Steps between C-alpha positions, in 0.01 A plus 500: 500500500711611798363598839526879411297453190245303684460760766464764236216314339323443828483859609145649533374750256606866559136584616519231765828636632378867537463628853161439654319827558398546868143532597437652834171395674417757773256372748316776682272502808478501875522150628329605828176567312414159361437499118664849473831314532433265200776662292750430769398142545521446126844650485622286784340188327695573179820569674489141657392346157798304355305477169478881445667611187861611500516886539168522701560697817216515754519790746289578807399857448263522798336828491672692225717797545787682328742239642393267220677720249840347559354139472340572175770734347602384153235228478327478172227254615302546812179318598335644809255275701245647736153471634262687262137553513386345169136456581548125457486188720777482765822363366427604142793681325546754215818583321532870397780584275666848462240654278207378706666632815541847340141497383372421850704777663370748236137387586574538871447134575693328776798292389516297821456511871833694507414738213646816652838358564516309176397797299742733662781254455427436130465872438827585663672208322370622157612854575857363561493325169403145607299348222475125530426308188249284699297627779179345639279468802344167598209579723349241726144547632516486876219339714590688818722775602499500875737415775652169451838350407362239249332519177137388470455142391370611167789742422750253632373232260539753211881553570628200292295628206636856551863358502441308184365808322808690611726243377321481159520882474875503588578236244312689229688816586838325504419342163408820334 
């Protein structure tokens, strides 16, 4: 067997050669209001993580506005991370997929601490034809939302677990 034949037999299968689908992680929150900024802190942690999957892009969305439209345009997988009142212990998290998000909106329940901006943005994006294959909100129960530039100890301890959940979700979306 010559070197060309060997190279031919060592190529990865076609499925392994396909382009990795991007997954955008959008961290929302106000970092000046302690646990309200958990989404931004998580996005920053993911952006610095060399072990994050290929194709995962973490964005600091701050407090959402229509400026996010360009950042998310054309994305078919978006996971939003934000503080959410879950009625659970501080640092607890809950992953809500597209259907659950729509149901909560229909029932008039809050999506997150930044509900109005997020709802308006998602509604506008849908009207313009943006229909991502994967859309989810990972809500994290805050301990306190008050003036302060750091997360509470309890919520800060949950950040690695939140990051692991995001990575697992991104990998599952990419494999589908």
